[in-house]
C-alpha positions, 0 to 999 in steps of 0.5 A: 861599151855599151852592154845592150844588145841591138835587138827590136825590143830595145829600141823605142821604134821598130822599121814597122811602126804605124807612127813612124812611117806615117812622120817618114812619109810627112818629111817626103812630102814637105820635101817634094809636095808633089811626090816622088816616084821612089818614095818606098825607097826614100822610106827605106833610106829613113829607115836606115839612118833611124836603125843607126842613131837607135843603135848609136853607132861609133861617130866616125861609122855615122860620119863615113856614112855621112860623107860617103852618101854626100859625095855619092849625091853630089856624084849622081847631080853632075853625071845627071846633066850628061846622062844621055852621052856615052862615057869612056874611063881611061885609067894610067899612070899620072907620073907620065911624062908630057915627053912620053909617047904613052903621053901622046898616045893617051891624048890622041885617044881623048882628041879620037873619042871626042870625035865620036861624041864620047866624053872622057872621064878620068882621074883629073890628074897628070900623066895619061889622065891629063893627056886623054882631057887635053886631047878630049878638051873640055866640053868632052870632059869629066874629073873625079879626082881624090883627095891625097897629101900629094898628085892630087892637083887636077890637071890644066884641063880640069882645073877651075871646071864646074865638072870636076869632083874631088872625092874623099874616098875611093870606093866612092870615086871608083863607084862613078868611075864603073858607073858611068862607064860605056867602056874602060880603056887601061893604059900603063900605070902603078898600083892604081891602075893595076887596082881598078883594071882588076875591079872593074874586070871582077866586077863585070866577070862576076855580073855585078856592073854591066858589060862593056869594053875593056882595052888594054892600051900600049905603044907597039914597042911597049910589052908592058900589057902584053906581059900581063896578058901572059900572067894572067894566061898561064897563072889564072887561066892554066891553073883554072882560077878564071874561065878560059872565056873570061880572056873575051873581057879584055883585050889589047891594042897599040893605036888610039884609033884601034882603040876607038874603032872597038869601042864604037864597033860594040855599039853598032847593034848592041845597045844595052842589057838588064834583067826583067826578073829571071829573063836577061834582055839584050836591046838591040838597035836592029833585029836579027835575021831569022838565020842568026837567031837560029845561029844563036840558039844552037852555038851559045845554047851554054848560056841559058839555063833553060829553053833558048833565046827569042827575038822581039819588039818592045813591049809594055811590059818592059816599062822602059818607054825610052826604048820603044824602037828597039829589039829584045834578045831574051834569054835565061841567062846562068848568069856565069860566062861573061867573056861568052857573053861578050863572044855573043855581043860581037856576033850580034855586032856583024852587020850579015846579021841584021835584018834589013827592013 
């Protein structure tokens, strides 16, 4: 074991080294002679690698970092091809047989979503994953497989496809499941489905990922998600481990058609959201009436840290020219109560609240 401390004084270079920064700049400019817009971020990536080299990190730690970065780069390259299409991630058991009602339900779901131009993301395996891809067809499917000692094969729709990625690490795979999803549909499944379900809900609840519809889909005669929601209500909500409003982040439905309608409705007026420093902005396809703004300021003021809600068209300061045709609803969000935020989005999607131009 090395006795030397991993401190700045033991290093040949520090991240602020003029000589080191010059060499890094030369490498970046050599890679892209015309320059890159995120030059500083690439500098920081180089600095991270250099710190690992100087610290002489464990071989397996270095290999993990290298493999993880490689997997992310491959993922970015794939999804870049479809960045203008909305996508729905579908989770569920790989062991659901083809003659099971849940399989047929997931197949119909894939077809319904594809009809509305959604792409379907699954783990590319069998069961529910194969059913959703089969219904959507290959031209509307993305597959994120995982290397396992078992059940790692790709389903018939994805096998040999150029939109199939096989990941080594679950955490990178799960990153892309969530990062690319404009909605998540949870079908009955095992430990993996529950892991993915609670991770998605937690990420939304804590604001670590944008709010999207999270839908629990089961057949009309099933109690799989019904009993799960009862447990969450009685053991989590009633014991104040979660906020009562958090229950609005998930919804139980029983048909693929209802699932599709929930997702389509979510994006009728709500477009997307982001932070501008301390200001939270909701992008809207259509502006709201003055009456709607007044109602929001009265009924949803608990979402505001200070002040209230204001509506305004695109401004140059937003630096988002691709959204210059949208209206922005701005407020100082508390950063909490994302279930209440979901309720607000439902209100924004009501057609009688839109301004008729």
